[in-house]
C-alpha positions as CSV (number, residue, x, y, z in Angstrom):
1,X,-169.7,45.6,130.2
2,X,-167.5,46.8,128.5
3,X,-163.7,46.3,129.7
4,X,-162.0,48.5,131.0
5,X,-158.7,49.9,129.2
6,X,-155.9,51.4,131.2
7,X,-152.7,52.8,130.3
8,X,-149.8,50.3,130.0
9,X,-146.9,52.4,131.3
10,X,-149.1,53.7,134.6
11,X,-149.3,50.6,135.4
12,X,-146.0,49.7,135.1
13,X,-144.6,52.2,137.4
14,X,-147.3,51.5,139.6
15,X,-145.7,48.2,139.8
16,X,-142.9,49.6,139.9
17,X,-143.2,51.7,143.1
18,X,-145.1,48.6,145.0
19,X,-142.0,45.9,143.9
20,X,-138.8,47.6,144.4
21,X,-139.5,48.2,148.5
22,X,-140.6,44.8,148.6
23,X,-137.8,43.5,146.6
24,X,-135.4,45.6,149.4
25,X,-137.4,44.6,151.9
26,X,-137.1,40.8,151.6
27,X,-133.2,41.5,150.5
28,X,-132.9,43.2,154.4
29,X,-134.9,40.6,156.0
30,X,-133.4,37.7,154.9
31,X,-130.0,39.3,154.9
32,X,-129.9,39.1,158.9
33,X,-129.9,35.2,158.5
34,X,-127.3,35.5,155.4
35,X,-124.8,37.7,157.5
36,X,-125.0,36.1,160.1
37,X,-124.3,32.6,158.0
38,X,-121.9,34.6,156.4
39,X,-119.8,35.3,159.7
40,X,-120.7,31.5,160.7
41,X,-118.7,31.0,157.8
42,X,-115.7,31.8,159.3
43,X,-115.8,29.2,162.2
44,X,-115.6,25.8,161.7
45,X,-117.5,23.6,159.1
46,X,-119.2,21.6,162.2
47,X,-120.8,24.8,163.1
48,X,-121.9,25.5,159.8
49,X,-123.7,22.5,159.9
50,X,-124.9,22.9,163.3
51,X,-126.8,26.2,162.4
52,X,-128.0,25.0,158.9
53,X,-129.4,22.0,161.0
54,X,-131.3,24.1,162.9
55,X,-132.9,26.2,160.0
56,X,-134.0,23.1,158.9
57,X,-136.0,23.1,161.9
58,X,-136.7,27.3,162.0
59,X,-137.3,27.2,158.3
60,X,-141.1,24.6,158.7
61,X,-142.0,27.2,160.9
62,X,-140.5,30.2,158.7
63,X,-143.3,29.0,155.8
64,X,-146.3,28.8,158.6
65,X,-145.2,32.2,159.2
66,X,-145.5,33.3,155.6
67,X,-148.4,31.6,154.3
68,X,-151.0,32.8,157.1
69,X,-149.2,35.8,156.1
70,X,-150.5,35.2,152.5
71,X,-153.7,34.3,154.0
72,X,-154.1,37.7,156.0
73,X,-153.0,40.1,152.6
74,X,-155.1,38.6,150.6
75,X,-157.9,38.7,152.7
76,X,-157.2,42.3,153.6
77,X,-156.0,43.1,149.8
78,X,-159.3,42.0,148.7
79,X,-161.1,43.9,151.8
80,X,-159.4,47.0,150.4
81,X,-160.1,46.5,146.9
82,X,-164.0,46.6,148.1
83,X,-162.9,50.1,149.9
84,X,-164.1,47.8,153.6
85,X,-161.3,49.6,156.0
86,X,-162.8,47.8,159.3
87,X,-162.3,44.6,157.6
88,X,-159.0,45.1,156.8
89,X,-158.3,45.9,160.8
90,X,-160.8,42.9,161.6
91,X,-158.6,40.7,159.9
92,X,-155.0,41.5,160.8
93,X,-155.9,41.4,164.7
94,X,-158.0,38.0,164.6
95,X,-155.1,36.9,162.2
96,X,-152.2,38.4,165.0
97,X,-153.9,36.9,167.9
98,X,-154.6,33.1,166.4
99,X,-151.8,33.0,165.1
100,X,-149.3,34.2,168.4
101,X,-150.9,31.0,170.4
102,X,-149.7,28.8,167.8
103,X,-146.9,30.3,167.5
104,X,-146.2,29.8,171.2
105,X,-147.8,26.1,171.5
106,X,-145.3,24.7,168.5
107,X,-142.2,26.9,170.7
108,X,-143.1,25.2,173.5
109,X,-143.1,21.8,172.0
110,X,-140.2,22.2,169.7
111,X,-138.3,24.0,173.0
112,X,-138.8,20.6,175.4
113,X,-138.7,18.0,171.8
114,X,-135.4,19.7,170.4
115,X,-133.1,16.5,171.5
116,X,-134.7,14.4,169.7
117,X,-136.0,16.4,166.6
118,X,-131.8,16.9,166.4
119,X,-131.0,13.5,166.8
120,X,-132.4,12.9,163.3
121,X,-130.1,14.6,161.6
122,X,-127.2,13.2,162.9
123,X,-125.5,11.3,165.4
124,X,-122.3,13.7,165.9
125,X,-122.4,14.7,169.4
126,X,-120.6,17.8,169.3
127,X,-123.3,19.1,166.7
128,X,-126.1,17.8,168.0
129,X,-124.9,19.9,171.4
130,X,-124.6,23.4,169.5
131,X,-127.7,22.5,167.4
132,X,-130.1,22.3,170.3
133,X,-127.9,25.3,172.0
134,X,-128.9,27.2,169.0
135,X,-132.5,26.3,168.2
136,X,-133.8,26.5,172.1
137,X,-132.0,30.4,171.7
138,X,-134.0,31.2,168.5
139,X,-137.4,29.3,169.0
140,X,-138.1,32.0,171.9
141,X,-138.5,34.1,169.8
142,X,-140.9,32.5,166.9
143,X,-143.7,34.6,168.3
144,X,-141.7,37.9,167.4
145,X,-141.2,36.5,164.0
146,X,-145.0,35.9,163.3
147,X,-145.3,39.2,164.4
148,X,-143.0,40.5,162.0
149,X,-144.7,38.7,158.8
150,X,-148.2,39.7,160.1
151,X,-146.8,43.0,159.9
152,X,-145.0,43.3,156.8
153,X,-148.4,41.6,155.3
154,X,-150.4,44.2,156.4
155,X,-148.5,47.1,155.4
156,X,-148.3,45.1,151.5
157,X,-151.9,44.7,151.2
158,X,-152.5,47.7,151.6
159,X,-150.5,49.1,149.4
160,X,-147.4,50.7,151.7
161,X,-143.9,48.4,150.8
162,X,-141.4,51.3,152.3
163,X,-142.1,51.2,155.9
164,X,-141.4,47.1,156.1
165,X,-138.5,47.8,154.5
166,X,-137.4,50.5,157.1
167,X,-138.6,47.6,159.6
168,X,-136.1,45.0,157.3
169,X,-133.3,47.7,157.4
170,X,-133.6,48.6,161.6
171,X,-134.0,44.8,161.9
172,X,-131.0,44.0,159.8
173,X,-128.7,46.6,160.9
174,X,-129.2,45.4,165.2
175,X,-128.6,41.6,163.8
176,X,-125.0,42.3,162.1
177,X,-124.0,44.6,165.0
178,X,-124.7,41.9,167.8
179,X,-123.7,39.6,165.2
180,X,-120.4,41.0,165.5
181,X,-120.1,41.7,168.8
182,X,-121.3,38.8,170.6
183,X,-120.1,36.0,167.8
184,X,-116.7,37.2,167.6
185,X,-116.3,38.3,171.4
186,X,-115.6,42.2,170.9
187,X,-115.5,45.5,172.6
188,X,-115.2,43.8,175.2
189,X,-118.1,41.0,175.3
190,X,-117.6,37.3,175.2
191,X,-116.8,35.1,172.8
192,X,-120.4,33.2,171.9
193,X,-119.6,32.0,168.9
194,X,-123.2,30.1,167.5
195,X,-124.8,31.4,170.9
196,X,-123.6,34.7,169.8
197,X,-125.9,34.4,166.3
198,X,-128.8,32.6,167.7
199,X,-128.4,35.8,171.1
200,X,-128.4,38.4,167.8
201,X,-131.4,37.1,165.9
202,X,-133.5,36.9,168.1
203,X,-133.1,40.3,169.7
204,X,-133.3,41.3,166.2
205,X,-136.5,39.5,165.0
206,X,-138.2,40.7,168.8
207,X,-137.6,44.8,168.0
208,X,-138.8,43.9,164.7
209,X,-142.0,43.2,165.9
210,X,-142.3,45.8,168.5
211,X,-141.0,48.8,165.6
212,X,-143.8,47.2,163.2
213,X,-146.7,46.9,165.9
214,X,-145.6,50.3,167.3
215,X,-146.1,51.9,163.6
216,X,-149.6,49.9,162.4
217,X,-151.5,51.6,165.9
218,X,-149.4,54.6,167.2
219,X,-151.5,57.8,166.8
220,X,-150.1,60.2,164.8
221,X,-149.9,58.2,161.8
222,X,-150.6,54.4,162.0
223,X,-152.0,52.7,159.5
224,X,-155.1,51.3,162.1
225,X,-154.9,54.6,164.0
226,X,-157.8,55.8,162.5
227,X,-160.1,52.8,162.5
228,X,-162.5,51.9,165.3
229,X,-163.8,48.6,166.1
230,X,-166.3,48.4,169.0
231,X,-165.9,44.7,169.2
232,X,-163.7,42.8,171.6
233,X,-160.3,42.3,170.6
234,X,-160.4,38.7,172.0
235,X,-163.4,38.1,170.9
236,X,-162.8,36.1,167.6
237,X,-164.9,36.2,164.2
238,X,-164.3,32.8,163.0
239,X,-165.9,33.8,159.5
240,X,-162.8,36.4,158.8
241,X,-160.5,33.4,160.5
242,X,-161.3,30.9,157.9
243,X,-161.2,32.8,155.5
244,X,-157.4,33.5,156.4
245,X,-156.4,30.4,157.5
246,X,-158.7,28.4,154.0
247,X,-155.8,30.8,152.4
248,X,-152.9,30.9,154.1
249,X,-152.6,27.3,155.5
250,X,-152.4,25.8,152.0
251,X,-150.3,28.3,150.8
252,X,-147.7,27.6,154.6
253,X,-147.9,23.7,152.8
254,X,-146.7,24.6,149.7
255,X,-143.7,26.0,151.3
256,X,-143.5,23.6,154.2
257,X,-143.4,20.7,151.2
258,X,-140.8,22.4,150.7
259,X,-138.6,22.6,154.4
260,X,-140.0,19.3,155.1
261,X,-138.0,17.6,152.4
262,X,-134.7,20.1,152.6
263,X,-135.3,17.8,155.8
264,X,-134.7,14.5,154.3
265,X,-132.1,16.3,151.9
266,X,-130.5,17.5,154.4
267,X,-129.6,13.8,155.5
268,X,-129.1,12.7,152.6
269,X,-126.5,15.1,152.0
270,X,-124.7,15.3,155.3
271,X,-124.1,11.4,154.0
272,X,-121.4,13.5,151.8
273,X,-119.8,14.4,155.2
274,X,-120.0,18.4,156.7
275,X,-118.0,19.9,154.5
276,X,-120.6,19.0,151.4
277,X,-123.3,20.2,154.1
278,X,-121.6,23.3,154.9
279,X,-121.0,23.6,151.2
280,X,-124.8,23.6,150.1
281,X,-126.3,25.4,153.3
282,X,-123.9,28.7,151.9
283,X,-124.9,28.1,148.5
284,X,-128.6,27.9,149.7
285,X,-128.3,31.2,151.3
286,X,-125.7,32.7,148.3
287,X,-128.9,31.6,146.0
288,X,-131.7,32.6,148.0
289,X,-129.2,36.9,148.2
290,X,-129.5,36.5,144.4
291,X,-133.4,35.6,144.2
292,X,-134.8,37.9,147.5
293,X,-135.5,40.5,144.1
294,X,-138.0,38.1,142.2
295,X,-139.3,36.6,145.3
296,X,-140.3,40.4,145.8
297,X,-142.6,40.6,143.2
298,X,-144.2,36.6,143.4
299,X,-145.5,38.9,146.7
300,X,-146.4,41.4,144.8
301,X,-148.6,39.5,142.5
302,X,-150.3,37.7,145.4
303,X,-150.8,41.9,147.2
304,X,-151.8,43.5,143.5
305,X,-154.1,40.6,142.1
306,X,-155.9,40.2,145.2
307,X,-156.9,43.7,145.1
308,X,-158.1,43.6,141.4
309,X,-159.8,41.0,142.8
310,X,-161.8,43.1,145.4
311,X,-162.4,45.6,143.2
312,X,-163.9,43.0,140.6
313,X,-161.7,44.7,138.1
314,X,-160.7,42.1,135.1
315,X,-159.0,44.4,132.8
316,X,-156.9,45.2,136.0
317,X,-155.9,41.9,136.7
318,X,-155.2,41.0,133.0
319,X,-152.1,44.1,133.1
320,X,-150.9,43.2,136.5
321,X,-150.7,39.8,135.1
322,X,-148.5,40.2,132.4
323,X,-146.5,42.6,133.6
324,X,-145.5,41.3,137.0
325,X,-144.5,38.0,134.5
326,X,-142.7,40.1,132.3
327,X,-140.6,41.8,135.7
328,X,-140.4,38.0,137.3
329,X,-138.6,37.1,134.0
330,X,-136.2,40.4,133.6
331,X,-135.1,40.3,137.3
332,X,-134.5,36.0,137.5
333,X,-132.5,36.5,134.0
334,X,-130.1,38.6,135.4
335,X,-130.0,36.7,138.3
336,X,-128.9,34.2,136.4
337,X,-126.2,36.3,134.6
338,X,-124.4,36.8,137.5
339,X,-124.5,32.8,139.3
340,X,-123.4,31.4,135.9
341,X,-120.7,33.2,135.3
342,X,-119.6,34.6,139.3
343,X,-119.8,31.4,141.5
344,X,-117.2,31.9,143.0
345,X,-117.3,36.1,144.0
346,X,-121.4,35.0,145.7
347,X,-119.0,31.9,147.5
348,X,-116.4,33.8,148.7
349,X,-118.7,36.2,150.2
350,X,-119.6,33.6,152.6
351,X,-117.0,31.5,153.7
352,X,-113.2,31.9,153.0
353,X,-112.8,27.4,153.0
354,X,-111.7,27.1,149.5
355,X,-112.8,22.9,150.1
356,X,-116.5,24.4,151.1
357,X,-116.6,27.0,147.9
358,X,-115.1,24.6,145.6
359,X,-118.2,22.0,146.1
360,X,-121.0,25.3,146.2
361,X,-119.6,27.0,143.4
362,X,-121.4,24.0,141.6
363,X,-124.1,23.6,143.7
364,X,-125.2,27.5,142.2
365,X,-124.1,27.2,138.6
366,X,-126.8,24.2,138.7
367,X,-129.4,26.8,140.5
368,X,-128.2,29.6,137.7
369,X,-129.6,27.7,135.0
370,X,-133.5,28.0,136.7
371,X,-133.7,31.1,138.2
372,X,-136.4,31.8,135.8
373,X,-138.4,29.0,135.7
374,X,-138.3,28.9,139.6
375,X,-139.7,32.8,140.1
376,X,-141.7,32.7,136.8
377,X,-144.0,30.2,139.0
378,X,-143.8,32.1,142.4
379,X,-145.3,34.7,140.1
380,X,-148.2,32.6,138.8
381,X,-148.9,30.9,142.1
382,X,-149.2,34.0,144.0
383,X,-152.2,34.9,140.7
384,X,-153.2,31.9,140.9
385,X,-154.1,32.3,144.5
386,X,-155.6,35.3,144.6
387,X,-158.1,34.2,142.1
388,X,-159.6,31.3,144.4
389,X,-157.8,28.3,143.7
390,X,-155.5,28.4,147.1
391,X,-155.1,24.7,147.3
392,X,-153.6,24.3,143.6
393,X,-150.3,25.2,144.4
394,X,-149.7,23.6,147.5
395,X,-150.8,20.8,144.7
396,X,-147.8,21.3,142.3
397,X,-145.1,22.1,145.4
398,X,-146.6,18.8,146.2
399,X,-146.7,17.0,143.4
400,X,-142.6,17.9,142.5
401,X,-141.2,18.1,145.8
402,X,-142.5,14.6,147.0
403,X,-142.4,12.4,142.9
404,X,-139.3,13.9,142.0
405,X,-137.0,15.5,144.3
406,X,-136.9,13.8,147.1
407,X,-137.2,10.4,145.3
408,X,-134.4,10.6,143.4
409,X,-132.4,12.5,145.6
410,X,-132.7,9.2,148.0
411,X,-131.8,7.1,144.7
412,X,-128.7,8.5,143.7
413,X,-127.4,9.1,147.5
414,X,-128.1,5.6,149.1
415,X,-128.6,3.6,146.8
416,X,-126.4,4.3,143.3
417,X,-124.4,6.8,145.4
418,X,-123.7,9.0,142.6
419,X,-121.6,12.6,143.3
420,X,-123.3,15.0,144.6
421,X,-124.0,17.3,141.3
422,X,-127.0,14.9,140.7
423,X,-128.6,15.9,143.9
424,X,-128.4,19.6,142.9
425,X,-129.5,18.1,139.4
426,X,-132.8,16.7,141.4
427,X,-133.6,19.8,142.9
428,X,-133.4,22.0,139.3
429,X,-135.8,19.2,137.7
430,X,-138.2,19.9,140.4
431,X,-138.7,23.7,139.9
432,X,-138.6,23.4,136.5
433,X,-141.6,20.5,136.5
434,X,-143.4,22.7,138.4
435,X,-143.2,25.4,136.2
436,X,-144.2,23.6,133.7
437,X,-146.9,22.7,135.5
438,X,-148.1,26.0,136.9
439,X,-147.9,27.3,133.3
440,X,-150.4,24.8,132.4
441,X,-152.9,25.7,135.3
442,X,-152.6,29.4,134.8
443,X,-153.4,28.8,130.7
444,X,-156.9,26.7,131.6
445,X,-157.5,28.7,133.9
446,X,-156.8,32.5,133.2
447,X,-159.4,33.1,130.6
448,X,-161.9,31.0,130.8
449,X,-162.6,30.9,135.1
450,X,-160.4,34.1,136.1
451,X,-161.7,36.7,134.1
452,X,-164.8,35.5,133.9
453,X,-165.5,35.2,137.2
454,X,-164.7,38.9,137.7
455,X,-166.9,40.2,134.9
456,X,-169.7,37.9,136.3
457,X,-169.7,39.5,139.2
458,X,-169.5,42.8,137.3
459,X,-172.7,42.0,135.4
460,X,-174.1,41.3,138.7
């Protein structure tokens, strides 16, 4: 079958219309936590560390939820490409029910085991107490965080990226207002400090989940309102569940490897003192702020290439791939320039502590030099995953983290006792390794397997 020819300008415009709302949605989504961190950054290093320790735990959950969302995105996007709208809705609902059950079970375990889990990080009774109280509040909203992730996945898979952006804006506004009021005790409310941040974050996530479900199912113009499924909502379709989780679980582990390593890295960084760990925590937030646009391109790569595969259109997959890589490279280059040239500006957004700023600036400069390999590898892994090689990104992540990042960091911190800058360099080396590995796999699979597979389906 002859390969279809597409207008590159039209495709580029389509990509931009898709990724711009995704970029903004992710910026607003993550900014809820960033602004909360900035508010706490005006408090004490101990409280900053307490939140940072908890973020390592909640980060593992977020990776699980995002991974399941990736699985749902791929299945829904492919079903949309096949024009099977009933399967789109079924995939969302089956994932919603099963993932909420999973999140409740995990949440209960963490709630009642919080002291044991957090004691791994620190022996400071004050830090441990504040971490435990913060974690117990935040973990209660974990099922709603799962729902938000799936709502976003459903909209993005169906080509609607503006609605998740609007939801994220509302969530962000709620978190900022409540956070300011409750952290600092404004307008007659009590000064709850760190606990105020936890309450504000939880309420904002609950609000986002409720709004998202309403927009999906409201009778007037909900995404799923016109799709009728005769089967019982709570009757499991194990074929669809298998499809979603066979993609979602490897995607989750890909990110969870990083989170698990972050737990060990946090332990190592805490050996340099709470001020250093606070600098790392806030520097990480600053890096995430600049990384979000390119992260949006990575999400678009999964959705768009899965849709092209669902349509069995190899030419469309090829042009999507080229444009997505180009866009990610450009955005990452801009981010690198800003991070390297203005690290002090970014750190000043999160804290006014000069000592914390000085350490965080070193972290940001190192991370600035790896923005391109770090972000382009996300795009490549999204394409590889959508093409059916669901375990490869997970394997790449495992090798980079557990063969390079963690062993070297433990060596430098505990045995050689080198300066903290060497820990930052371990992280950079890990990202470069994963980029090189992703490029190699992509080059091997791209022409010979991925596109040939699609062309074979077309002939059939």
